[in-house]
NUZA-319677 format. One record per residue (C-alpha): x, y, z; residue number from 0. Coordinates in steps of 0.02 Angstrom, whole numbers, plus 50000, padded with zeros to 5 digits. Layout:
N
+-------+-------+-------+-----+
|    xx |    yy |    zz |   k |
+-------+-------+-------+-----+
|     X |     Y |     Z | NUM |
...
+-------+-------+-------+-----+
END
This chain:
119
+-------+-------+-------+-----+
|    xx |    yy |    zz |   k |
+-------+-------+-------+-----+
| 50000 | 50001 | 50000 |   0 |
| 50053 | 50184 | 49968 |   1 |
| 50018 | 50326 | 50080 |   2 |
| 50038 | 50512 | 50062 |   3 |
| 50044 | 50608 | 50225 |   4 |
| 50041 | 50793 | 50227 |   5 |
| 50089 | 50916 | 50361 |   6 |
| 50124 | 51100 | 50387 |   7 |
| 49950 | 51178 | 50370 |   8 |
| 49873 | 51300 | 50497 |   9 |
| 49812 | 51476 | 50534 |  10 |
| 49914 | 51622 | 50462 |  11 |
| 49882 | 51809 | 50442 |  12 |
| 49868 | 51896 | 50280 |  13 |
| 50033 | 51922 | 50200 |  14 |
| 50110 | 51779 | 50295 |  15 |
| 50194 | 51620 | 50247 |  16 |
| 50174 | 51432 | 50267 |  17 |
| 50272 | 51279 | 50203 |  18 |
| 50171 | 51117 | 50160 |  19 |
| 50259 | 50943 | 50162 |  20 |
| 50196 | 50783 | 50088 |  21 |
| 50285 | 50617 | 50111 |  22 |
| 50251 | 50460 | 50012 |  23 |
| 50285 | 50291 | 50087 |  24 |
| 50241 | 50110 | 50052 |  25 |
| 50264 | 49998 | 49897 |  26 |
| 50349 | 50129 | 49782 |  27 |
| 50462 | 50091 | 49635 |  28 |
| 50461 | 50261 | 49566 |  29 |
| 50362 | 50425 | 49577 |  30 |
| 50313 | 50527 | 49417 |  31 |
| 50229 | 50695 | 49441 |  32 |
| 50182 | 50762 | 49609 |  33 |
| 50069 | 50909 | 49645 |  34 |
| 49970 | 51012 | 49764 |  35 |
| 49786 | 51046 | 49739 |  36 |
| 49662 | 51145 | 49843 |  37 |
| 49475 | 51151 | 49881 |  38 |
| 49395 | 51300 | 49953 |  39 |
| 49225 | 51289 | 50040 |  40 |
| 49088 | 51268 | 49911 |  41 |
| 49213 | 51262 | 49765 |  42 |
| 49289 | 51121 | 49656 |  43 |
| 49461 | 51055 | 49688 |  44 |
| 49585 | 51154 | 49584 |  45 |
| 49766 | 51137 | 49534 |  46 |
| 49898 | 51233 | 49628 |  47 |
| 50058 | 51170 | 49565 |  48 |
| 50148 | 51023 | 49499 |  49 |
| 50320 | 50961 | 49479 |  50 |
| 50392 | 50818 | 49368 |  51 |
| 50522 | 50695 | 49424 |  52 |
| 50654 | 50793 | 49325 |  53 |
| 50602 | 50952 | 49418 |  54 |
| 50489 | 51045 | 49288 |  55 |
| 50362 | 51147 | 49374 |  56 |
| 50190 | 51218 | 49327 |  57 |
| 50086 | 51337 | 49418 |  58 |
| 49904 | 51399 | 49427 |  59 |
| 49894 | 51588 | 49377 |  60 |
| 49817 | 51620 | 49553 |  61 |
| 49975 | 51564 | 49644 |  62 |
| 50115 | 51599 | 49519 |  63 |
| 50255 | 51713 | 49594 |  64 |
| 50189 | 51679 | 49767 |  65 |
| 50205 | 51489 | 49786 |  66 |
| 50346 | 51370 | 49750 |  67 |
| 50341 | 51188 | 49732 |  68 |
| 50493 | 51077 | 49756 |  69 |
| 50533 | 50892 | 49794 |  70 |
| 50663 | 50783 | 49872 |  71 |
| 50665 | 50622 | 49770 |  72 |
| 50777 | 50535 | 49898 |  73 |
| 50647 | 50569 | 50026 |  74 |
| 50493 | 50539 | 49912 |  75 |
| 50435 | 50711 | 49976 |  76 |
| 50354 | 50857 | 49891 |  77 |
| 50344 | 51038 | 49968 |  78 |
| 50242 | 51186 | 49936 |  79 |
| 50312 | 51355 | 49999 |  80 |
| 50174 | 51482 | 50007 |  81 |
| 50214 | 51666 | 50033 |  82 |
| 50106 | 51833 | 50027 |  83 |
| 49957 | 51726 | 50079 |  84 |
| 49783 | 51808 | 50065 |  85 |
| 49612 | 51759 | 50113 |  86 |
| 49577 | 51682 | 49940 |  87 |
| 49710 | 51549 | 49979 |  88 |
| 49604 | 51481 | 50122 |  89 |
| 49564 | 51298 | 50073 |  90 |
| 49605 | 51115 | 50108 |  91 |
| 49770 | 51074 | 50015 |  92 |
| 49785 | 50898 | 49948 |  93 |
| 49946 | 50817 | 49891 |  94 |
| 49948 | 50715 | 49737 |  95 |
| 50070 | 50590 | 49663 |  96 |
| 50077 | 50463 | 49517 |  97 |
| 50169 | 50315 | 49588 |  98 |
| 50232 | 50150 | 49510 |  99 |
| 50240 | 49983 | 49595 | 100 |
| 50358 | 49926 | 49451 | 101 |
| 50208 | 49869 | 49348 | 102 |
| 50098 | 50014 | 49322 | 103 |
| 50064 | 50195 | 49386 | 104 |
| 49919 | 50245 | 49495 | 105 |
| 49855 | 50409 | 49566 | 106 |
| 49865 | 50437 | 49755 | 107 |
| 49802 | 50575 | 49860 | 108 |
| 49843 | 50637 | 50033 | 109 |
| 49707 | 50662 | 50166 | 110 |
| 49717 | 50853 | 50156 | 111 |
| 49779 | 50988 | 50267 | 112 |
| 49690 | 51144 | 50307 | 113 |
| 49759 | 51313 | 50274 | 114 |
| 49670 | 51464 | 50343 | 115 |
| 49721 | 51642 | 50308 | 116 |
| 49631 | 51766 | 50423 | 117 |
| 49672 | 51910 | 50525 | 118 |
+-------+-------+-------+-----+
END
């Protein structure tokens, strides 16, 4: 079995910063693209940022220039550095990864971590 465990969410004031982490564990042969998605109350889940195994990144326009995604392949971990946070960033943040067991790739999701931006 594969698990994605997120950490780092919490309450932060507007203009503040947070760093999210997501560690993959279990029966892992290799990890392809990893990413962060978010879902605000009453809204659909949306892409935040993705990063390939080779380090190529992609960002939603709403977070570009403020968020930075990175990964440590040796630790099977992906990070999201979030700066200049505003109230629109309030959401549950979910980690995603495409992980191979040596035969095929499957999609995996973390349990979600709450980020609340409020004064």
